[in-house]
N, C-alpha and C positions, 0 to 999 in steps of 0.2 A: 504494500500500500504506500509506503514511504517513497519507493522508487517512482511509482506512478505520479504521486504528488509533486516530486522533484521535477519530473519531465514536464508536467503541466505548467509548473511555475516558470521553468526555463523557456518553454515555448511561448508563454504569454509575454515574458520580458522581451524576447526577440521580436515578436509581432508588434509590441508596443513601440520599440525603438524604430522599427521599419515605418510604422504609420506616422510617428513623430517626424522622422526625416523626410518622408514623402510630403507631408504638409508644408515643411519648410522649403522643400524644393519647388513646390507649386507657387508658394508665396514670393519667391525671389523675382525681382524686377527683370524685365527683358533686356535692359541696357547693360547687364553685367556680362562682359564678353570674355573674361579670362578663365572661365571654367564651364565645362558641360557635364551635367549630371548623368548618372547611369552609364559610365564607361564599362567596357567588357574587360574584366580583370582575369588574366590567365597566369597560373603559377606552377612551378615545379617545387615539390616539397620533399625535404630530406628529414626523416623522423628518427628520434632516439629516445629511449627510456633512460634519462640521466638528469643530473643536476645541471645548472647553467654552465655552458662552456666546458663541460667535463669530457664527455666521450664524443669528440667531434668525428672520429673515424666511423663510429656507428651511424652517425647522421648520413654519411655519404654512401652507405650500403642500402639504405631504405628509401627508394625513390617513389613518390606519389605525385599527385597533381591536384590542382584546385581551380575553381571558377567562381566568380563573384561579381559584385558591382558596388557602387557607393553613391552617396549624395552629399552635397556640401551643406554645412550648417550656417555658413555666412556668405555663400555665393562665390567663394574663392577656393583655391586648391588647398589652402593650409589648415582647414578645419573640416573634417569629413566623417561620415558614418559609413563603415564598411559592412558588407554582408558576404559571407563566403561559405561554400560547400567544398570540403577538402577530403579527398580519398587518401588515407594514410596507409602506406605499404610497409609492413614489418614482419618478416618471416619468423623472427624470434619470439615475439609476444603476441602476434596476430595483427591482422589488418583492422582498419576502422574507417568510419565516416564521421567527420566533424562538421557540425553546423554552428556557425558563430556570427556574432556581430561585435564590432569594436569601434570605439571613437578614436580617431587618429588626428594628431597635431603634427604639422609639417613646417617648421620654420626653415626659411631659405638659409643656406650656408654661404655660398659664393656663386655668383652668376645664376645659372639655372639648376644648380645642385641643391637638394634639400635633405634635411635629416627628418626622421620620423620617430615618434613615440606614440604607442597606442595600447589600449586596454579594453577589455570587454567581458563577455560571457558566452558560453557555448554549450553544446550538448553533443557528446561523442557516443557513437554506437560502436563498441569494440567486439571483435570476433576472436575466438580461440584459434591458436596456430595449428592445432591438430584435433582429431576426434576426441571427445571427452565422454566420461561415463558418470552416472550418478546411481546411488544405491536406493532401491525401492523394494520393500518387502523381502529383503534378504538377497535380492538379485541386482546385478550391475546392468543398467540400461543405458544405451548410447543416447547422448543428446547432441551428437554431431559437433559442429563448430559454432553452435548457437552462442551469441554473445550477450552483452548487456549494455544498458544505457548509463552514461556517466556525466554528471555535471562537470564542466571544464571552465577554468578561469585563465584565459590567455593574456600575456603581457609581452609586447613586442617593441623592438627598436629596428631601425633601418635607415637607408638612404636611397636616393634615386635622382633622376633627371627629369625636369618638367619644362617643356618649351611649347607654349600654346601656339596653335596654328588654326587658321580659319577652316582648313580642310581637315580630314581625319589625321590624327597623329598618335604616336605611341610614346608612353612615358615608362621607361624601364626602371626597375628597382631591385634592391637586395634587402633581405630582412632576416631577423632572427627572433623566434618566439619561444618564451618559456611558459609552460602550461602546468597548472596544478589540476590534477584529475581526481575527482572524488569517486568513491565506490569501486576503485580498481582493485584494492587490496583490503582484506578484513583487518589487518594489523595496523595499517596506517590510514588516517583520515583523508590525506591527500597524497598522491604519488606524482613526482615531477617527471615531465616529459618535455621535449623540445623539438622545434622545427627550424631548419634552415630553409630559406625561401629565395627564389629568383623568378622574376616574371615581368610582366608589362601591363599597363592599363591602356587599352585601345579606346580612344575618344572619337567616335564617329560624329559627323555633323548631322544631328537628327533633324535639323530644320529643313534639310533637302528631301526628307522622306515624302513630304506632301507635294513636292513639285512634280509636274508632268514632264 
């Protein structure tokens, strides 16, 4: 019952953040030219079960991918709400799917290069790496690779390159995320995991979609 309530609470928070950001995007004035909402965000993800910056070699062995989008909180690139779906690949502890939303702050460093700090909330569905069994009425019954849902608290840093264009443009970035995953282990309230990320935000010119 507790797991179901946690999942419902997480889902409601994600939906609330999305609706809030959607309303802010609609309310922005048309004369703000330096940012376009709802870019297509594509990423490669390298996953590890480790403390921050500890087992970097493990990260490079576990390649996954993600897709997402974002909307601005102030009509500019430097303050945005992100929404991501990430396929986590890890043969050692099992694969997973992470649904998350994070608020990102991106101060410019020099020229068109920016740094990024972000934090948020997510829900991870984790799968077992091999077939598992459970005991019932004195017999061992297979439960396959069935996984479980886990509340996730991601915190990330990164940097990238942003150069606005009137036509479609791509903003590449690199990032690192430290995650605290609840309900992964009975002995620990939260288990640390991490993601190395590289990808790009594709910003189409949506104003041209209505043109003939």
